[in-house]
C-alpha positions as CSV (number, residue, x, y, z in Angstrom):
1,M,18.6,13.1,-36.9
2,T,21.9,11.5,-37.9
3,D,23.6,8.6,-36.1
4,Y,27.2,7.5,-37.0
5,E,28.6,4.0,-36.3
6,L,31.9,2.8,-37.6
7,D,31.8,3.4,-41.4
8,N,28.1,3.7,-41.7
9,V,25.8,6.7,-41.3
10,T,22.1,6.4,-40.6
11,I,19.8,9.4,-41.3
12,A,16.3,9.4,-40.0
13,T,13.9,11.6,-42.1
14,P,10.7,13.2,-40.7
15,E,8.8,10.5,-42.7
16,G,10.4,7.7,-40.7
17,L,12.9,6.6,-43.5
18,N,16.2,5.4,-42.2
19,M,18.7,6.0,-44.9
20,H,21.8,3.8,-44.5
21,L,24.9,5.2,-46.2
22,R,28.4,3.8,-46.1
23,L,31.1,6.4,-45.4
24,A,34.1,6.4,-47.7
25,G,37.4,5.8,-45.9
26,V,41.0,6.9,-46.7
27,G,41.5,4.1,-49.3
28,S,38.7,4.9,-51.7
29,R,39.3,8.6,-51.2
30,A,43.0,8.3,-51.9
31,M,42.2,6.4,-55.1
32,A,39.9,9.2,-56.2
33,V,42.5,11.8,-55.4
34,M,45.2,9.9,-57.4
35,I,43.0,9.7,-60.5
36,D,42.0,13.4,-60.2
37,Q,45.7,14.4,-59.7
38,I,46.7,12.5,-62.8
39,I,44.1,14.4,-64.8
40,Q,45.2,17.7,-63.2
41,T,48.8,17.1,-63.9
42,L,48.2,16.4,-67.6
43,V,46.2,19.6,-67.9
44,S,48.8,21.6,-66.0
45,L,51.6,20.2,-68.2
46,A,49.7,21.3,-71.3
47,L,49.2,24.8,-69.8
48,I,52.9,25.1,-68.9
49,L,53.9,23.9,-72.4
50,G,51.6,26.5,-73.9
51,A,53.1,29.3,-71.7
52,I,56.7,28.2,-72.7
53,I,55.8,28.3,-76.3
54,A,54.1,31.7,-75.9
55,G,57.2,33.0,-74.1
56,S,55.3,36.1,-72.7
57,T,55.6,37.6,-69.3
58,Y,51.9,38.1,-69.2
59,G,51.6,34.5,-70.3
60,F,53.4,33.2,-67.2
61,A,51.2,35.5,-65.0
62,I,48.1,34.0,-66.6
63,L,49.6,30.5,-66.2
64,A,49.9,31.0,-62.4
65,V,46.2,31.9,-62.2
66,L,45.2,29.0,-64.5
67,L,47.2,26.5,-62.4
68,F,45.4,27.6,-59.3
69,V,42.1,27.2,-61.1
70,V,43.1,23.7,-62.2
71,Q,44.0,22.7,-58.7
72,I,41.0,24.1,-56.8
73,G,38.4,25.0,-59.5
74,Y,38.6,21.5,-60.9
75,Y,37.1,20.0,-57.8
76,I,34.5,22.7,-57.3
77,A,33.3,22.5,-60.9
78,F,33.0,18.8,-61.1
79,E,31.5,18.3,-57.6
80,A,28.9,21.1,-58.3
81,L,28.0,19.8,-61.8
82,D,28.1,16.1,-61.2
83,S,26.3,15.5,-58.0
84,G,29.3,15.6,-55.7
85,R,31.6,13.6,-58.0
86,T,34.8,14.4,-59.7
87,P,36.1,11.9,-62.4
88,G,38.2,10.3,-59.7
89,K,35.3,10.0,-57.3
90,R,33.0,8.6,-60.0
91,L,35.6,5.8,-60.8
92,A,36.1,5.1,-57.1
93,G,32.3,4.9,-56.6
94,I,32.1,7.7,-54.0
95,R,30.4,11.1,-53.8
96,V,30.2,14.2,-51.6
97,V,26.8,14.8,-49.8
98,A,25.7,17.0,-47.0
99,A,26.0,15.5,-43.5
100,D,22.2,15.1,-43.4
101,G,22.1,13.1,-46.6
102,R,21.0,15.8,-48.9
103,A,22.9,17.0,-52.0
104,A,25.8,19.2,-51.0
105,T,25.2,22.9,-51.7
106,F,27.4,24.9,-54.0
107,T,28.6,26.9,-50.9
108,A,29.6,23.8,-49.1
109,I,31.5,22.5,-52.1
110,V,33.4,25.7,-52.4
111,I,34.3,25.7,-48.7
112,R,35.4,22.1,-48.5
113,N,37.7,22.6,-51.6
114,L,39.2,25.9,-50.5
115,I,40.3,24.2,-47.3
116,R,41.8,21.4,-49.3
117,V,45.0,23.6,-49.3
118,V,45.2,23.1,-45.6
119,D,44.4,19.4,-45.8
120,F,47.2,18.9,-48.2
121,L,49.8,20.2,-45.7
122,P,52.6,19.5,-45.1
123,G,52.4,17.3,-48.2
124,A,50.6,14.3,-49.6
125,Y,47.4,15.2,-47.8
126,L,48.9,14.4,-44.4
127,V,46.6,16.7,-42.4
128,G,43.6,15.4,-44.4
129,I,44.5,11.7,-43.8
130,V,45.0,12.2,-40.1
131,T,41.8,14.1,-39.6
132,T,39.8,11.5,-41.8
133,L,41.2,8.7,-39.7
134,A,40.5,10.5,-36.4
135,S,37.0,11.6,-37.3
136,D,34.0,9.3,-36.6
137,R,32.5,10.6,-39.8
138,S,35.6,10.1,-41.9
139,Q,35.8,13.8,-42.5
140,R,38.8,15.9,-43.4
141,L,39.0,19.5,-42.2
142,G,37.3,20.7,-45.4
143,D,34.3,18.4,-44.7
144,M,34.1,19.5,-41.1
145,A,34.0,23.1,-42.1
146,A,31.5,22.6,-44.9
147,G,29.2,20.1,-43.1
148,T,29.8,17.4,-45.8
149,V,30.7,13.7,-45.8
150,V,31.9,11.4,-48.6
151,V,29.9,8.2,-49.1
152,H,30.0,5.2,-51.2
153,Q,27.6,5.1,-54.2
154,R,26.5,2.0,-56.0
155,T,28.1,1.7,-59.4
156,G,26.9,0.0,-62.5
157,A,25.3,0.8,-65.9
158,G,24.3,4.3,-66.4
159,G,20.7,5.4,-65.7
160,T,18.1,5.9,-68.4
161,S,16.8,9.4,-68.7
162,A,13.1,10.0,-68.6
163,S,11.3,13.0,-69.9
164,T,8.9,14.6,-67.4
165,S,6.6,17.5,-67.2
166,A,5.5,19.1,-64.0
167,S,2.0,20.6,-63.5
168,A,1.0,23.1,-60.9
169,P,2.4,22.8,-57.3
170,G,0.7,20.0,-55.5
171,A,0.0,17.9,-58.6
172,A,1.9,14.7,-59.5
173,Y,4.5,14.6,-62.1
174,Q,3.3,12.9,-65.3
175,I,5.8,10.5,-66.8
176,S,5.9,10.7,-70.6
177,S,5.3,7.8,-72.9
178,C,9.0,7.5,-73.6
179,W,9.5,6.2,-70.0
180,P,10.7,2.5,-70.2
181,V,8.1,0.7,-68.2
182,D,10.5,-2.2,-67.3
183,G,13.0,0.4,-65.9
184,D,15.8,-0.8,-68.2
185,G,19.1,0.7,-67.0
186,W,18.0,1.1,-63.4
187,D,19.5,-0.8,-60.5
188,V,17.1,-0.7,-57.5
189,S,18.4,-3.8,-55.8
190,A,19.5,-1.8,-52.7
191,V,16.1,-0.2,-52.2
192,T,14.3,-1.9,-49.2
193,A,10.5,-2.3,-48.7
194,N,10.7,0.4,-46.0
195,D,12.4,2.8,-48.5
196,A,9.6,2.2,-51.0
197,S,6.9,2.6,-48.3
198,V,8.3,6.0,-47.3
199,V,8.5,7.1,-51.0
200,R,4.9,6.0,-51.5
201,S,3.8,7.8,-48.3
202,F,5.4,11.1,-49.5
203,L,4.0,10.9,-53.0
204,G,0.5,10.2,-51.5
205,R,0.5,13.2,-49.2
206,R,2.7,15.8,-51.0
207,A,-0.3,17.7,-52.3
208,T,-1.1,18.5,-48.6
209,L,2.3,20.0,-47.9
210,N,3.2,23.7,-48.4
211,E,5.7,24.3,-51.2
212,Q,8.7,24.8,-49.0
213,A,8.1,21.7,-46.9
214,R,7.3,19.6,-50.0
215,H,10.6,20.6,-51.7
216,R,12.7,20.1,-48.5
217,L,11.2,16.6,-47.8
218,A,11.5,15.5,-51.5
219,E,15.2,16.7,-51.5
220,Q,16.0,14.8,-48.3
221,I,14.4,11.5,-49.3
222,A,15.7,11.6,-52.9
223,G,19.2,12.7,-51.7
224,G,19.5,9.6,-49.5
225,L,18.1,7.1,-52.1
226,R,20.2,8.4,-55.0
227,T,23.2,6.8,-53.4
228,K,21.5,3.4,-53.4
229,V,20.2,3.6,-57.0
230,I,21.5,3.6,-60.5
231,G,19.2,5.5,-62.8
232,G,17.4,8.7,-63.0
233,E,20.4,10.9,-62.3
234,S,19.0,13.7,-64.5
235,L,15.6,13.8,-62.9
236,G,14.4,16.3,-60.3
237,H,13.7,15.1,-56.8
238,E,10.0,14.3,-57.1
239,A,10.3,12.9,-60.6
240,F,13.1,10.7,-59.4
241,L,11.0,9.4,-56.5
242,E,8.0,8.7,-58.7
243,S,10.1,7.0,-61.4
244,L,11.9,5.0,-58.7
245,L,8.7,3.7,-57.3
246,T,7.4,2.8,-60.7
247,V,10.5,0.6,-61.3
248,V,10.3,-1.0,-57.9
249,D,6.6,-1.8,-58.3
250,N,7.1,-3.2,-61.8
251,R,9.9,-5.6,-60.5
252,R,7.8,-7.1,-57.7
């Protein structure tokens, strides 16, 4: 169940975890778009210059395709590969997630960015700005169609990677000896006692869940907490939750 109030979204998981996320408004999203468009413009100018130098009819046909890829494929590629973030979103401290707090699927990312063309009309993202301001979820048309929202993410030092190995389904992840016990590089200051309690509850009973339910619940809990934590970006859902709990417990 998801409740929206002003610029905050609260997602209640089956385990009783209330994940509080702050929706990104027009200002932070505009900042991200400006940064991304600067990058896109520089890449486009380089492609145009290359086509002019080549001076081929086929070259200009290929250029048209490449310019479309730069404008739309840029967002799809970065959001799919970097947890819902483009370079602009990363610098603005925001990311795209599903409306239920989980990571946005590739299909949702494609949909929201194909409709970006409509949001841009009649220019300068006017349609997108109007719909974002009018929506109680701060969604542009692309977000509404894809079932996504853009939320603020804590920013800070990059997370420290930890090597993990997974045993058979139902068994706990074993964290390797290279794991930094003091959690150096992690920022868990936004994790509440209730958050930690729910993570501990899930980890304690995951072996009793069937594989599908276990994966779905781990994805939902981890998806909500990743926006509140710096660190463990490269870890899978369960490895992230176990590592997060280790850091939280070590800092008490």
